[in-house]
Each structure stands twice: as C-alpha cells, then as structure tokens.
N, C-alpha and C positions, 0 to 999 in steps of 0.2 A: 559446410565443413570441408568439403573437398577443395573448393576454391581457396579457402584459407590455407590449406595444406600446400597447395601449389604456390601460393604467394610466399609462404614461409620458406619453402625450398628454393624459390627463385632468389629471395633476399639472401639466403645463406650461401648459395653456390655461384651466382652470377657475379662477374667482376663489377667494380664501381665504374660508372660511366662518366662521372664528373672528373675533370683533370685535377690533380693534386693541388695545383696552385690556386684553384678556385674554391676549394673546400674550406668551410669555416666550422668552428666549434659552436654548437647551439648554446646560447645563454638565455635563460628565461628572464623576462622583464617583470615577471609577476612577483610581488612582495608577499612572501609566504606568511608573514605575520598578519596580514590583512584578511587572509582566508578565514581565520578563526575568530575574527572580531565579532561577527553576528552571534556566534555561539557564546562567546564570553559575555556579551551584553545580555543575552537571554539568561545566563546563569547568574549574573550579578543583579538582575532585576528581580530581587526577592519579593518586593511588594506588589508587583504587577499581577495581572490576571492570567497571563499566558502560562507561567509555570504551574499555577494551580489547575488550569484547564488541562495542561499536559498530564499532570498527576491523575486527575479524574479520568482522562481518556485511557491512561495506562492501566489503571485498576479495572476500568470497564472492559477493556479488551481482554485482560487476564481472566475475568470472570466469564466473559462471553466464550472464550476458547474452552474453558472447562464445561460450560453449559452445552456447547455444541458436541463435545465428546459424550456427555451423558445422553443427550437427545439422540445421537447416532445409535447408541445401544438400545435406547427406548424404541426407536423406529425399526430397528432390525428385529427386535423380539416381538413387540406388540403390533407393529405395522406391517411386519413381514416384508420389509424392504429388501430388494436384491441389490447387487452391485450396480446394475443398470439404473435402478430407481435412484440410488444415491448420486450417480453421475448426472442424471437429469435434474435432480433437486439442486445440487451444487452449481450446475450450469445456469439454472434459473436465478439462483441467489447471486451468482457472479455477474450475470447480465443486469440484474437489478441494481447491484452496486455500481456498475459502470454507468448506467443511466442516471443514477442518483448523483454521482460525482461529476458527470459531464454536464448534465442539464439542470438538475434541481439545485445543486450548489451554485451554479452560475446565476440562476434565477434569484436565489437568496442574496447573493453578492450584489446583483443589480438593484435589488429592492432596498439595499442598505442595511440589511440585518446585521446585528452585532454577533460577535463570536459566541456570546452566551446563548443567544437565541438559536444559532446554528447547532450548538452543542446539545441544547435541549431537544431540538427536532431530531438530531441524530440518535440520541438515546431513546427517544420515543419510538422511532422507526425500528430500532434494534429490539425494543421490548415487543413491539407488534410482530416482528419476525420470529422471536422466540415463542410467542403465543401461537403463531401460525404453525410452527414446527410441532407444537404439542397437540394441536387439534387435527393434524394430518391423518393419524390412524383412524379417526372417526369417519372419514370419507370412505366410500366403497372402493 
C-alpha cells in the first residue's frame, strides 16, 4: 500500500517527461459491443443446458450459505467451537476447495466429463461436506 501511495504522489506531482510534440491521445481499438456478446449469447440461449445449470447452482449456493449459518450456530452451541476452531475449520474447507478446483476439476476435464457429471459430483461433495459438519460435534 505504501508503494502505491508513493506512485500516486509521483504521478500527481512530477512533471511530464515526454515532450508535448510527441504526446498522443490514447484511443482504444477495442470494440465495446463485442465485450458483451458472450453474455448476450448466454441469455438468448434459453433452450441450452447452461442457463439451467446456472440456476441450479445459484439456488444450491443460496441454500448452502443458509445451511452454513445454521451449522455455525450448531457447532458453537453443541460442539463448543471457539473462534480458533472456526478459523481452522474454514481454513481446511478453503484448502479443500482450492485443491478441488485446481486438481480434481482439471482431472474431470481431462477425462472428458460433461457439465452435468461435474455438477452432480460437486453437489455430492457439498452434501458430504454438510454431513461432515453435522457429525463434527460427535468427535471428542
């Protein structure tokens, strides 16, 4: 953050080093209408599987966030979890997610699995994760 502050101050207070006759106005060669084309194609593809999978994923994440909130209260009251315990738990869950996205997802892609299969596997692992959260208090 300190280096960024120094760079901002230098840009604001140091004089321009390029002679005025060599300066040009920057003009973007990017066609702004083409940026939104993939999104438009996704929205217009009403009959395809991707919008349906996106809706399933949205509602699954919505329910998972609510479930994690309830499980957090459950673990705090019945499992006697402290703030440090929650930190360790969420660090393990986060590392598991990273490993899953970096290695397991790449493995499924190399094996040629369809989006439907990957979605089913993701939902299955999410279900196992929730079951794991629920049985944590039974361990000593």
